[in-house]
N, C-alpha and C positions, 0 to 999 in steps of 0.2 A: 504492499499500500503504499510505495514512499509518493509515486506521486498525489495523493490526494498530500499528503506533509508537504509537497514544494507549493504546492495549489492553496493547501493553507495560509503557507508563508506569506508567496506574492501578496496574499490578501490583504493581513497583516503588514505589509509594508505600505500598501498601495493606503491603504487607511494613515497609516501613521503620517506617512509626506503629504496626503492631505491636506488635515492640520498646520502642516509645517511651508512647504512650497506653493506661491499662486499660483495660476498661469498669466500667462501673459492672452491677452487677447487687443488684435488691429483692427480698426472701423476705416475706412476709407470713407468722407465726407468731400464727393467732387459735385461741378453741374457741368454738363456738355455743354459748348456754344459751338458749334457746328466744326469744323475740324480741331477746336480747342478745348484744352480744360483747364480745364482752373477749382483745385481744389486742398484738404491739407487729409494727412493723412493720423490719425491719433492714437496712440496706444494704454490699456490699460494693465495692468495685476488685480485680478481677483482671488480667492481663495475658494474652493470647493465651504459649499456647505456644513459647519462640524459635523450635521445627519446624518452623510452618504460618506464623511471617516467614519463616522460612528456605526455602521453599518459595517462599510467597509471591515476593519477589524473585529467588529462579534461577527464577521460568518465565517473569518478566518479563524478564531480561534474554532469555531465550532468543525469547519473542516480540517482542527489538528488535531483539534478531540475526538472525530470520528474516523481517523485514520491511525490514532493512537489504538482507538476502541479493536480495529481489528486485526491492528494487526499482532492483539495479544491472544 
């Protein structure tokens, strides 16, 4: 059941990282007039909602527990 253990560890890592690392977003605000294009590009960084990180961590712990239970 090493597959479940690996999936569990990946889920826990993704959950913990979602609390720490923001996700960058870029938006292009432009107007096209004929052949000319006038605009600006904005960039912002936002973290995932805490509920998403909590669900990932809980799911990872659950999968790790399931993997340990099946290997016994």
